[in-house]
N, C-alpha and C positions, 0 to 999 in steps of 0.2 A: 504494500500500500504506500503510495507516494505521500510525502509530507506536504500538506496543503499550504503551509506557511513558508515554504522554502523560497519562493519567488513572489515578489509583489507584482500584481497584475496592473498594467497600465491601461486605463479605460480610454477608448476613443468615443466619438459621437454615436456610433452604432451600438456600442456596449451600453452607453447611458440611455439611449432610446429604448433598447431592449429591456433593460432593468426597469425603466419607467413603465413600459407596457405590462411587464410582469407584476409590478406593484398594483396596477389597476385590475389585472385579471391573471392570476398565477396559473389558471387552468386553460388559458388560451392555447389552441392548437398551433403547432409550429407553422402550418400553412397560413393561418390567419396572421400571425406575427410577421411572416415573410411578406404577405400582401401589404400590410400596413407600412412596413419599412421599405418596401420597394426593392427587396433582394430575394434571392432564391431560398428555398427550404433548407438546402444544404448549408448555406451561409449562416442561417439562423441556428441550425443544429450544431454546427461547428463552434459558433460563439457560445451557445448554451453549454456545450461540453467543456469549453475552455474556462468559462466563468465558474462552473461547478468544480472543475479540477483544481483551480487556483484557490478555491474557498471564498471567492468574492460573492458568489451566489450560493446560499446555504440550502435551498430547496424550494419547494412550491407548497402553497397552502391555500385553503379556502378562506375568504374574508367573510366575517359575520357582522351584520348590522349591529351597531352599539346597543340598540334597544331590543335586540333579539331575546335576550333574557331579562325582560323588563321586571321580573319579580325579584331580581337581585339588588342588593344594596351595594353600591360601588363607592369607593373613597380613595383619596390620596392622603398618605400619612408622611409628613416630613419628620425626620428623626435626627436629633443631635447626639453624637456619640462622645463619651468621655475619653479623653486621651487617645491612645493608640489601640483602642479595642475594636476598631471597625471590623476586622476579619472575624473576630470571635462573635460579634453581634450578628454579622451576616450569616455565619454558620448556624446560629440558633434560630434566626428568622426563617431560614430555608426549611426548617422543620414545620412551619405553619402553612398548611395547604391553602389557606384563605388569602395568603399574600401571592398574588398572581404574577407580579413583576417587581423587581427591585432595581434601583439605580443608585450609583454613587453620583455625587454632585459637588459643585463648588458653592461657596457662599456660606450663609448661616447654617444651613442644614447639610449633614454629611450623607444622609441616605433618603431616598424617596421610595416608599412602598405603595403599590397599588393593591387595594383590598377588594375582594368580592365575597359577600356572604348572603344568606337567605333571609335572615331575621335581625332585628335590632338587638335581641339578646346575644346572638352570635357576634355581631359587630362590637358590642360592649366587651365581650369575652376576648376577642382578638386584640382590641386596644389595650386591655389590661395585661394580656400575655406579653405583648411587645414591650410595654412600659416596665414590666417586671424583669426583663432581660438585663443581666449585669452588664454595665457599660452604656446603657441607654440613659442619657441625662435629661433629655427634654424631647417633646414631640408636639406636633400640631396636625390635626386631621380635618380634612374637608370632605363632606359627602358630595358626590357628583350627582347633580339633580337632572340634567338633561344634556344631550349632545347637540351642538348647534353647527 
């Protein structure tokens, strides 16, 4: 198996266009992509293979409308970590399945966690669990009301 990080991929306009099209529709057939780009199927397939091999393109996915699971409570939690405990805090937070994504960031907050739960009691429990992790110094949470 080749090491995907061994060589940095240099993107050209076709690569950027192809990636943009795949972001809109990751399940688009190669023939449709070729038609839109004005190139052959073989060109698109070669570029897809190269983007996948280099690790620049990680895969294909179905996009789901933000309100598809409208019965979920979704929130963003900003977290301040004490000292150099960030790695330890991240490890413990990864054990909480309700945290759907985590990001490191610059500025006042060290981490941002995206939360998805079914009920307010679940939401309260997750907030409490995160705040009780050793190394979490402060947090601020905002419930996401609607996507615009």
